[in-house]
VOBA-1610 file (N, C-alpha, C; in pm, whole numbers, padded with zeros to 5 digits, always signed):
BEGIN
Unk+02886-00605-00744Unk+02807-00489-00705Unk+02718-00443-00819Unk+02773-00446-00942Unk+02693-00405-01056Unk+02577-00501-01078Unk+02605-00631-01062Unk+02499-00729-01079Unk+02389-00710-00975Unk+02427-00684-00851Unk+02328-00661-00748Unk+02244-00537-00777Unk+02310-00435-00828Unk+02237-00313-00864Unk+02139-00340-00977Unk+02182-00419-01077Unk+02095-00452-01189Unk+01977-00536-01143Unk+02004-00630-01054Unk+01897-00714-01000Unk+01794-00629-00926Unk+01841-00535-00846Unk+01749-00447-00774Unk+01668-00362-00870Unk+01730-00312-00976Unk+01659-00230-01073Unk+01548-00309-01141Unk+01578-00431-01180Unk+01477-00515-01246Unk+01362-00544-01149Unk+01396-00578-01025Unk+01293-00607-00925Unk+01208-00485-00897Unk+01272-00368-00888Unk+01198-00245-00860Unk+01103-00210-00974Unk+01149-00226-01097Unk+01062-00196-01212Unk+00943-00291-01214Unk+00966-00419-01189Unk+00857-00517-01187Unk+00756-00484-01078Unk+00806-00449-00959Unk+00716-00415-00849Unk+00634-00290-00877Unk+00698-00188-00934Unk+00626-00063-00964Unk+00523-00083-01075Unk+00556-00166-01173Unk+00458-00196-01278Unk+00337-00267-01220Unk+00362-00362-01129Unk+00251-00430-01063Unk+00164-00335-00982Unk+00225-00239-00913Unk+00149-00139-00839Unk+00065-00054-00934Unk+00123-00015-01047Unk+00051+00068-01143Unk-00069-00005-01201Unk-00051-00132-01236Unk-00163-00209-01289Unk-00273-00227-01185Unk-00234-00247-01060Unk-00333-00259-00953Unk-00409-00130-00931Unk-00343-00018-00948Unk-00410+00112-00933Unk-00508+00135-01048Unk-00466+00104-01170Unk-00551+00129-01286Unk-00671+00035-01288Unk-00657-00082-01228Unk-00765-00178-01234Unk-00887-00138-01154Unk-00869-00066-01044Unk-00981-00036-00954Unk-00994+00114-00929Unk-00886+00178-00893Unk-00893+00317-00848Unk-00931+00413-00960Unk-00895+00383-01084Unk-00926+00474-01193Unk-01074+00471-01231Unk-01145+00365-01192Unk-01287+00354-01226Unk-01367+00465-01161Unk-01331+00499-01037Unk-01403+00604-00965Unk-01315+00727-00943Unk-01223+00749-01035Unk-01132+00863-01021Unk-01211+00993-01020Unk-01178+01080-00925Unk-01246+01207-00911Unk-01365+01205-00818Unk-01399+01086-00767Unk-01516+01074-00680Unk-01478+01029-00539Unk-01351+01022-00508Unk-01304+00987-00373Unk-01186+01077-00338Unk-01137+01063-00216Unk-01030+01149-00166Unk-00895+01102-00223Unk-00862+01152-00342Unk-00740+01109-00409Unk-00612+01153-00337Unk-00602+01277-00285Unk-00479+01315-00213Unk-00450+01224-00094Unk-00553+01184-00020Unk-00532+01095+00093Unk-00484+00959+00046Unk-00537+00911-00066Unk-00493+00782-00120Unk-00346+00787-00160Unk-00304+00896-00223Unk-00163+00908-00261Unk-00075+00919-00137Unk-00126+00983-00032Unk-00052+00991+00093Unk-00032+00852+00152Unk-00133+00766+00138Unk-00120+00629+00188Unk-00018+00549+00108Unk-00003+00580-00019Unk+00101+00514-00099Unk+00239+00543-00042Unk+00262+00669-00005Unk+00392+00706+00053Unk+00418+00627+00182Unk+00318+00627+00272Unk+00336+00553+00398Unk+00343+00403+00374Unk+00274+00355+00271Unk+00280+00214+00240Unk+00417+00171+00192Unk+00485+00258+00120Unk+00622+00225+00076Unk+00715+00212+00196Unk+00701+00303+00292Unk+00785+00296+00412Unk+00752+00172+00495Unk+00623+00154+00524Unk+00582+00039+00605Unk+00606-00092+00531Unk+00577-00094+00400Unk+00599-00216+00323Unk+00744-00254+00312Unk+00833-00155+00303Unk+00976-00186+00300Unk+01022-00251+00428Unk+00976-00197+00542Unk+01013-00258+00671Unk+00952-00396+00686Unk+00826-00412+00648Unk+00757-00540+00659Unk+00823-00646+00571Unk+00850-00612+00445Unk+00910-00709+00353Unk+01052-00746+00396Unk+01128-00648+00444Unk+01265-00675+00486Unk+01270-00762+00611Unk+01185-00730+00709Unk+01183-00808+00833Unk+01133-00949+00807Unk+01029-00962+00724Unk+00978-01095+00690Unk+01082-01174+00611Unk+01157-01108+00527Unk+01260-01175+00449Unk+01368-01233+00540Unk+01415-01154+00635Unk+01521-01200+00724Unk+01473-01305+00825Unk+01350-01289+00872Unk+01301-01376+00980Unk+01226-01498+00931Unk+01168-01491+00811Unk+01087-01602+00761Unk+01143-01664+00634Unk+01170-01578+00534Unk+01207-01633+00405Unk+01345-01702+00408Unk+01444-01636+00465Unk+01578-01694+00468Unk+01581-01826+00545Unk+01523-01836+00665Unk+01517-01967+00731Unk+01440-02071+00649Unk+01333-02030+00584Unk+01257-02122+00500Unk+01341-02168+00381Unk+01416-02076+00322Unk+01501-02109+00208Unk+01610-02209+00249Unk+01671-02186+00363Unk+01775-02280+00411Unk+01716-02417+00439Unk+01595-02418+00491Unk+01531-02546+00520Unk+01496-02621+00393Unk+01447-02550+00291Unk+01406-02615+00168Unk+01525-02659+00084Unk+01629-02576+00076Unk+01742-02604-00013Unk+01850-02690+00052Unk+01876-02666+00178Unk+01989-02734+00243Unk+01947-02824+00358Unk+01821-02822+00393Unk+01775-02906+00502Unk+01823-02861+00638Unk+01858-02733+00649Unk+01908-02679+00775Unk+01791-02625+00855Unk+01757-02691+00964Unk+01647-02646+01050Unk+01690-02525+01130Unk+01599-02431+01143Unk+01630-02308+01216Unk+01520-02284+01318Unk+01561-02256+01441Unk+01464-02234+01547Unk+01382-02108+01528Unk+01429-02014+01442Unk+01355-01890+01419Unk+01225-01916+01344Unk+01222-02023+01266Unk+01104-02052+01185Unk+01002-02129+01269Unk+00910-02057+01330Unk+00808-02119+01413Unk+00676-02045+01393Unk+00571-02100+01450Unk+00439-02045+01429Unk+00423-01907+01493Unk+00495-01882+01599Unk+00483-01753+01666Unk+00531-01640+01576Unk+00647-01658+01517Unk+00703-01552+01432Unk+00623-01538+01303Unk+00565-01649+01253Unk+00484-01643+01132Unk+00359-01558+01154Unk+00305-01564+01275Unk+00187-01483+01307Unk+00225-01343+01352Unk+00336-01331+01422Unk+00374-01203+01481Unk+00406-01098+01375Unk+00480-01135+01272Unk+00521-01036+01171Unk+00399-00981+01095Unk+00310-01064+01043Unk+00189-01006+00980Unk+00102-00927+01077Unk+00099-00969+01204Unk+00021-00895+01303Unk+00077-00755+01323Unk+00209-00742+01332Unk+00270-00610+01347Unk+00242-00523+01224Unk+00251-00584+01105Unk+00220-00508+00983Unk+00075-00463+00982Unk-00015-00550+01026Unk-00157-00516+01029Unk-00183-00403+01128Unk-00118-00406+01242Unk-00135-00298+01341Unk-00086-00165+01284Unk+00026-00170+01214Unk+00076-00047+01153Unk-00020+00009+01050Unk-00077-00078+00967Unk-00174-00032+00868Unk-00303+00017+00936Unk-00339-00047+01045Unk-00459-00006+01119Unk-00443+00137+01171Unk-00325+00169+01222Unk-00301+00304+01271Unk-00306+00407+01157Unk-00255+00368+01042Unk-00259+00459+00927Unk-00402+00482+00879Unk-00484+00379+00884Unk-00623+00392+00840Unk-00710+00461+00943Unk-00660+00476+01067Unk-00735+00545+01171Unk-00701+00695+01178Unk-00619+00742+01089Unk-00584+00883+01091Unk-00706+00969+01063Unk-00702+01090+01114Unk-00817+01180+01107Unk-00857+01211+00963Unk-00760+01233+00877Unk-00791+01268+00739Unk-00855+01152+00664Unk-00830+01029+00707Unk-00893+00913+00645Unk-01035+00897+00695Unk-01053+00907+00827Unk-01187+00888+00884Unk-01281+01002+00848Unk-01227+01121+00831Unk-01311+01238+00803Unk-01389+01221+00673Unk-01322+01167+00572Unk-01390+01148+00443Unk-01447+01010+00424Unk-01434+00923+00525Unk-01484+00786+00512Unk-01415+00709+00401Unk-01287+00737+00379Unk-01213+00678+00267Unk-01125+00563+00311Unk-01173+00483+00408Unk-01091+00373+00456Unk-01062+00269+00347Unk-01162+00241+00263Unk-01144+00137+00161Unk-01049+00184+00050Unk-01070+00306+00000Unk-00980+00356-00104Unk-00839+00377-00051Unk-00828+00429+00070Unk-00696+00445+00131Unk-00633+00309+00157Unk-00715+00211+00196Unk-00663+00077+00217Unk-00612+00014+00090Unk-00682+00035-00021Unk-00635-00019-00148Unk-00501+00042-00187Unk-00489+00173-00175Unk-00363+00239-00208Unk-00251+00195-00115Unk-00281+00187+00014Unk-00181+00143+00112Unk-00137+00000+00084Unk-00234-00089+00055Unk-00200-00228+00028Unk-00119-00245-00099Unk-00148-00165-00201Unk-00069-00173-00324Unk+00078-00143-00297Unk+00104-00039-00218Unk+00242-00002-00188Unk+00311-00110-00104Unk+00241-00162-00004Unk+00299-00268+00080Unk+00327-00393-00004Unk+00230-00433-00086Unk+00249-00549-00172Unk+00357-00527-00276Unk+00369-00404-00323Unk+00476-00374-00418Unk+00614-00392-00358Unk+00632-00347-00234Unk+00760-00367-00167Unk+00787-00516-00141Unk+00682-00589-00107Unk+00697-00732-00085Unk+00736-00803-00214Unk+00675-00764-00326Unk+00710-00826-00453Unk+00853-00791-00495Unk+00897-00670-00467Unk+01034-00631-00503Unk+01135-00718-00431Unk+01114-00741-00301Unk+01207-00824-00225Unk+01206-00968-00275Unk+01087-01022-00302Unk+01079-01161-00349Unk+01138-01177-00489Unk+01115-01081-00576Unk+01173-01088-00711Unk+01325-01075-00703Unk+01372-00988-00617Unk+01516-00973-00600Unk+01579-01104-00551Unk+01511-01172-00459Unk+01561-01302-00413Unk+01557-01404-00526Unk+01453-01399-00607Unk+01442-01493-00718Unk+01555-01476-00817Unk+01587-01354-00850Unk+01694-01327-00945Unk+01832-01356-00887Unk+01846-01340-00755Unk+01977-01357-00694Unk+02007-01498-00648Unk+01904-01578-00621Unk+01928-01711-00563Unk+01898-01826-00657Unk+01843-01798-00774Unk+01815-01905-00870Unk+01892-01881-00999Unk+01911-01989-01075Unk+01988-01980-01199Unk+01906-01918-01312Unk+01775-01910-01300Unk+01686-01854-01401Unk+01706-01924-01536Unk+01711-02058-01532Unk+01730-02136-01654Unk+01603-02210-01696Unk+01491-02182-01629Unk+01365-02244-01665Unk+01259-02137-01687Unk+01165-02168-01775Unk+01060-02072-01805Unk+00972-02046-01684Unk+00961-02143-01595Unk+00878-02125-01475Unk+00933-02016-01384Unk+01065-01993-01387Unk+01123-01887-01305Unk+01078-01749-01352Unk+01071-01731-01483Unk+01027-01603-01537Unk+00876-01583-01516Unk+00801-01691-01527Unk+00658-01682-01499Unk+00635-01645-01353Unk+00716-01701-01264Unk+00704-01669-01121Unk+00730-01521-01096Unk+00828-01463-01166Unk+00857-01321-01149Unk+00739-01235-01194Unk+00683-01269-01309Unk+00567-01193-01358Unk+00448-01208-01264Unk+00428-01329-01212Unk+00317-01351-01121Unk+00335-01275-00990Unk+00457-01274-00938Unk+00485-01198-00816Unk+00463-01049-00837Unk+00508-00999-00951Unk+00493-00856-00980Unk+00348-00816-00992Unk+00265-00903-01049Unk+00125-00867-01074Unk+00036-00896-00953Unk+00054-01010-00889Unk-00042-01054-00788Unk-00005-01012-00646Unk+00123-00998-00613Unk+00159-00961-00476Unk+00100-00825-00437Unk+00113-00719-00519Unk+00048-00592-00482Unk-00103-00603-00477Unk-00162-00680-00568Unk-00308-00692-00572Unk-00362-00767-00451Unk-00290-00872-00408Unk-00333-00948-00291Unk-00333-00859-00167Unk-00226-00784-00147Unk-00220-00694-00032Unk-00324-00583-00041Unk-00349-00534-00163Unk-00450-00430-00180Unk-00589-00483-00143Unk-00620-00604-00183Unk-00749-00663-00148Unk-00763-00678+00003Unk-00657-00727+00067Unk-00663-00748+00213Unk-00678-00615+00286Unk-00603-00514+00246Unk-00607-00386+00316Unk-00735-00309+00286Unk-00788-00322+00164Unk-00918-00261+00134Unk-01028-00326+00218Unk-01019-00457+00236Unk-01113-00527+00323Unk-01099-00478+00467Unk-00976-00453+00508Unk-00949-00397+00640Unk-01020-00263+00655Unk-01004-00177+00556Unk-01070-00046+00561Unk-01221-00055+00561Unk-01275-00151+00486Unk-01421-00168+00483Unk-01474-00210+00620Unk-01404-00301+00686Unk-01446-00343+00820Unk-01438-00226+00918Unk-01335-00143+00906Unk-01325-00025+00992Unk-01439+00072+00965Unk-01477+00086+00838Unk-01586+00176+00802Unk-01717+00130+00864Unk-01729-00002+00887Unk-01848-00058+00951Unk-01838-00060+01103Unk-01727-00010+01158Unk-01711-00004+01303Unk-01651-00129+01365Unk-01602-00222+01285Unk-01544-00347+01338Unk-01392-00331+01346Unk-01347-00264+01449Unk-01204-00234+01459Unk-01122-00355+01499Unk-01155-00415+01615Unk-01079-00531+01660Unk-01104-00651+01569Unk-01225-00665+01523Unk-01252-00773+01429Unk-01173-00758+01301Unk-01152-00633+01257Unk-01071-00608+01137Unk-00928-00654+01158Unk-00870-00627+01275Unk-00731-00665+01302Unk-00714-00816+01298Unk-00803-00888+01366Unk-00789-01034+01373Unk-00815-01100+01238Unk-00918-01055+01169Unk-00950-01115+01039Unk-00840-01088+00937Unk-00796-00964+00931Unk-00695-00927+00832Unk-00562-00995+00864Unk-00528-01009+00992Unk-00406-01080+01027Unk-00410-01223+00977Unk-00523-01288+00992Unk-00536-01426+00942Unk-00510-01432+00792Unk-00576-01342+00717Unk-00559-01345+00572Unk-00417-01304+00531Unk-00354-01217+00606Unk-00217-01177+00573Unk-00118-01289+00602Unk-00139-01362+00710Unk-00054-01479+00737Unk-00068-01580+00624Unk-00191-01605+00582Unk-00215-01701+00475Unk-00155-01654+00343Unk-00171-01528+00310Unk-00119-01477+00183Unk+00034-01476+00180Unk+00096-01436+00291Unk+00242-01436+00296Unk+00298-01578+00285Unk+00234-01671+00352Unk+00279-01811+00345Unk+00263-01865+00203Unk+00153-01831+00137Unk+00131-01879+00001Unk+00228-01816-00098Unk+00260-01688-00080Unk+00357-01625-00169Unk+00495-01686-00152Unk+00534-01716-00029Unk+00662-01783-00007Unk+00660-01924-00065Unk+00548-01993-00047Unk+00535-02128-00102Unk+00541-02125-00255Unk+00477-02022-00316Unk+00481-02010-00462Unk+00621-01977-00511Unk+00702-01916-00427Unk+00841-01887-00466Unk+00917-02017-00491Unk+00888-02119-00413Unk+00955-02248-00428Unk+00879-02342-00522Unk+00746-02332-00524Unk+00664-02426-00601Unk+00568-02347-00690Unk+00594-02341-00822Unk+00506-02263-00911Unk+00362-02313-00909Unk+00339-02441-00875Unk+00203-02494-00872Unk+00115-02421-00771Unk+00176-02355-00674Unk+00099-02284-00572Unk+00015-02171-00630Unk+00053-02121-00748Unk-00025-02013-00810Unk-00165-02058-00847Unk-00183-02188-00863Unk-00316-02240-00892Unk-00411-02213-00775Unk-00356-02206-00654Unk-00437-02180-00536Unk-00442-02032-00499Unk-00362-01950-00564Unk-00360-01807-00535Unk-00445-01727-00633Unk-00431-01756-00761Unk-00495-01674-00864Unk-00648-01682-00860Unk-00710-01801-00852Unk-00857-01804-00852Unk-00923-01724-00740Unk-00876-01734-00613Unk-00939-01650-00509Unk-00924-01501-00535Unk-00809-01461-00589Unk-00790-01319-00620Unk-00891-01272-00724Unk-00911-01353-00827Unk-01006-01316-00931Unk-01150-01315-00879Unk-01181-01404-00786Unk-01315-01410-00730Unk-01345-01289-00640Unk-01244-01246-00564Unk-01264-01136-00469Unk-01259-01001-00540Unk-01210-00999-00664Unk-01196-00873-00736Unk-01330-00799-00748Unk-01439-00872-00770Unk-01570-00807-00780Unk-01611-00742-00648Unk-01573-00806-00537Unk-01604-00747-00406Unk-01526-00618-00384Unk-01405-00610-00442Unk-01324-00489-00426Unk-01394-00368-00485Unk-01462-00384-00597Unk-01536-00272-00655Unk-01644-00222-00560Unk-01711-00314-00492Unk-01813-00275-00395Unk-01750-00203-00276Unk-01634-00251-00229Unk-01567-00185-00116Unk-01529-00042-00152Unk-01473-00025-00272Unk-01434+00109-00316Unk-01557+00197-00331Unk-01666+00141-00385Unk-01790+00218-00402Unk-01845+00262-00267Unk-01838+00175-00168Unk-01887+00211-00034Unk-01807+00325+00026Unk-01683+00342-00018Unk-01598+00446+00037Unk-01616+00580-00035Unk-01692+00581-00144Unk-01718+00706-00215Unk-01825+00785-00140Unk-01808+00915-00115Unk-01911+00995-00045Unk-02043+00996-00121Unk-02151+01029-00051Unk-02284+01028-00112Unk-02294+01124-00229Unk-02238+01244-00212Unk-02243+01339-00322Unk-02167+01287-00443Unk-02052+01221-00418Unk-01977+01162-00527Unk-02052+01050-00596Unk-02127+00971-00518Unk-02208+00864-00577Unk-02316+00921-00668Unk-02379+01030-00624Unk-02483+01092-00707Unk-02424+01146-00836Unk-02311+01212-00827Unk-02248+01266-00948Unk-02204+01154-01041Unk-02153+01044-00984Unk-02107+00932-01067Unk-02225+00868-01140Unk-02337+00848-01069Unk-02456+00791-01134Unk-02508+00884-01243Unk-02507+01015-01216Unk-02553+01111-01316Unk-02464+01106-01440Unk-02333+01096-01416Unk-02240+01091-01529Unk-02260+00964-01611Unk-02281+00850-01543Unk-02305+00724-01615Unk-02435+00731-01694Unk-02539+00792-01636Unk-02666+00806-01708Unk-02649+00894-01831Unk-02571+01002-01820Unk-02546+01089-01936Unk-02472+01013-02045Unk-02377+00929-02006Unk-02304+00851-02106Unk-02397+00754-02179Unk-02488+00691-02103Unk-02583+00597-02166Unk-02673+00671-02263Unk-02721+00789-02225Unk-02807+00867-02315Unk-02732+00909-02441Unk-02606+00948-02426Unk-02527+00987-02543Unk-02506+00870-02638Unk-02480+00752-02581Unk-02461+00634-02665Unk-02589+00598-02737Unk-02703+00603-02667Unk-02833+00571-02730Unk-02867+00673-02838Unk-02839+00800-02812Unk-02866+00902-02913Unk-02781+00882-03037Unk-02656+00846-03017Unk-02568+00821-03131Unk-02616+00701-03213Unk-02665+00597-03144Unk-02717+00481-03216Unk-02842+00516-03295Unk-02930+00596-03235Unk-03053+00635-03305Unk-03023+00719-03428Unk-02928+00810-03415Unk-02891+00893-03531Unk-02831+00808-03642Unk-02754+00709-03601Unk-02692+00622-03700Unk-02796+00537-03772Unk-02901+00494-03698Unk-03006+00414-03761Unk-03092+00497-03856Unk-03108+00626-03827Unk-03190+00711-03914Unk-03121+00746-04044Unk-02991+00740-04049Unk-02918+00772-04172Unk-02942+00664-04276Unk-02953+00700-04406Unk-02972+00597-04510Unk-02845+00515-04524Unk-02858+00389-04558Unk-02738+00306-04574Unk-02650+00359-04685Unk-02523+00334-04674Unk-02428+00381-04772Unk-02453+00309-04905Unk-02437+00384-05013Unk-02457+00326-05145Unk-02599+00338-05198Unk-02693+00396-05119Unk-02831+00412-05162Unk-02841+00525-05264Unk-02908+00501-05377Unk-02922+00599-05484Unk-03067+00645-05489Unk-03089+00773-05488Unk-03224+00832-05495Unk-03251+00873-05640Unk-03365+00827-05696Unk-03403+00859-05834Unk-03515+00963-05833Unk-03508+01058-05921Unk-03609+01163-05935Unk-03696+01132-06056Unk-03825+01129-06034Unk-03919+01098-06142Unk-03944+01225-06223Unk-03865+01243-06332Unk-03877+01363-06414Unk-04008+01363-06493Unk-04060+01244-06524Unk-04184+01239-06604Unk-04301+01297-06529Unk-04313+01264-06401Unk-04422+01320-06321Unk-04409+01469-06307Unk-04288+01518-06303Unk-04268+01662-06293Unk-04314+01733-06421Unk-04292+01665-06542Unk-04332+01726-06668Unk-04486+01730-06678Unk-04554+01621-06627Unk-04698+01618-06634Unk-04758+01729-06551Unk-04696+01755-06434Unk-04749+01861-06348Unk-04737+01997-06415Unk-04629+02016-06492Unk-04614+02142-06564Unk-04719+02154-06677
//
């Protein structure tokens, strides 16, 4: 019991650290210019929804997959229907959360989606890390790398998918958002499970995440209200002017070590 508690604590800390890094990477850039209380509210709902999603996926997908990979025991539960159904249900739940009045009122679907996805991905990483610590001997360096990768990338992958979901909703593509996001969530969940067994799978996960990261900044920017965009541009312009002024003042100062000589002879002649 103590070991299980310790395993859960380690997994929880890793998942929360991954959520924090995902928040600081994008959300802090435009802090104060979007609906922050609504985003934090989505984190709360994301923890609840993500816990149910990760637990159900673990029992229905991961455990049958683990038995098949380790013991060769085929299970009828592991089929294409259930692989699509579980991410679809999670996507529908997130869609309902992003359709709430307080989210639509401020047009904060993308920022709320990023916060919601971070929480869902954090819960998913906690479950996967807990399984990694409990089902493997942890005698290879690749096992520890897998834990760090799960903690960092699982929340970020879900945040990217859910922010994309919110962006599509902001453009009025409701049904298209559900189908597209379900596809990407099925793919991401399958790849995370595959990476749990095969560390080489991270080669196919990390590059797309890094490539889409630039698009995430645009999605978050689109979710910032017009007045917030104007204030943000004004603030950035003020910072640029302050930096340029500081450089100009520094250039006008004489270099250190310069000695000024006074011509006393010319002063005596004038007298």
